[in-house]
C-alpha positions in Angstrom: 176.2 157.3 188.2 178.2 154.2 187.3 175.5 151.9 188.8 172.9 153.6 186.7 175.0 153.1 183.5 175.5 149.4 184.3 171.8 149.0 185.1 170.9 150.7 181.8 173.2 148.6 179.8 171.8 145.4 181.2 168.3 146.6 180.8 168.8 147.4 177.1 170.4 144.0 176.5 167.5 142.2 178.3 164.8 144.2 176.5 166.4 143.4 173.1 166.5 139.7 174.1 162.9 139.8 175.2 161.9 141.3 171.8 164.0 138.7 170.0 162.5 135.8 172.0 159.0 137.0 171.2 159.8 136.5 167.5 161.9 133.4 167.7 160.2 131.5 170.5 163.6 130.8 172.2 163.6 132.4 175.6 166.3 130.0 176.8 169.0 132.3 175.3 168.3 134.6 178.2 170.4 132.2 180.3 173.4 132.9 178.1 172.9 136.7 178.5 172.6 136.4 182.2 175.9 134.5 182.5 177.7 136.9 180.2 176.3 140.0 181.8 177.2 138.9 185.3 180.8 138.3 184.2 181.0 141.6 182.3 179.6 143.5 185.4 182.2 141.8 187.7 185.0 142.7 185.3 183.8 146.3 184.9 183.3 146.9 188.6 186.7 145.4 189.3 188.3 147.8 186.8 186.6 151.0 188.2 186.5 150.0 191.9 188.8 151.4 194.6 190.7 149.0 196.7 193.6 146.6 196.6 194.6 145.6 193.1 195.2 142.0 194.1 191.5 141.7 195.2 190.3 143.3 192.0 192.4 141.0 189.9 191.1 138.0 191.8 187.5 139.1 191.1 188.3 139.5 187.4 189.9 136.0 187.3 187.3 134.2 189.3 184.1 135.9 188.0 185.5 136.3 184.5 186.5 132.7 184.2 183.3 131.4 185.7 181.2 133.6 183.5 183.1 132.9 180.3 182.9 129.1 180.9 179.2 129.1 181.7 178.4 131.5 178.8 180.3 129.3 176.3 178.8 126.1 177.7 175.2 127.4 177.5 175.7 129.0 174.0 177.1 125.7 172.6 174.4 123.7 174.1 171.6 126.0 172.9 173.1 126.3 169.4 172.8 122.6 169.0 169.2 122.3 170.1 166.3 123.1 167.8 163.7 123.6 170.4 163.4 125.7 173.5 164.5 124.4 176.9 161.7 122.6 178.7 161.5 125.1 181.6 160.7 127.8 179.2 158.2 125.7 177.3 156.4 125.0 180.6 156.3 128.7 181.4 154.8 129.4 178.0 152.1 126.8 178.5 151.3 128.2 182.0 151.3 131.9 181.1 150.4 131.7 177.5 150.9 134.9 175.5 151.0 137.2 178.6 154.7 137.2 178.7 
C-alpha cells in the first residue's frame, strides 16, 4: 500500500508539472521535480522501513543531501534562465505538439 501511495504522489506531481509546462513552455523544471522527488522518496522510505536505524539514517543523510543539493542547484540555474534548456527545445522541435 505504501508503494501505491508513493507512486500516486509522484504521479500527481508530474502530471501537474506536465500541465504547467504545456502552458509555460518550460519543461526543464521537470529536472528539479525529479531531483526533489527522489530525495523525498528516499527519506520517506527510510522513515517507514524496517531494519537497522544506522542504515536508514545513512540513507536519509546521503540521499537527502544529494537531492537537496541537486534540487537547489537546478532551481537556481533555471530561475536565472529566460528560455528552456536546449535538450527540451530539441525535443519540442522533434516531436512538435505531440507531447
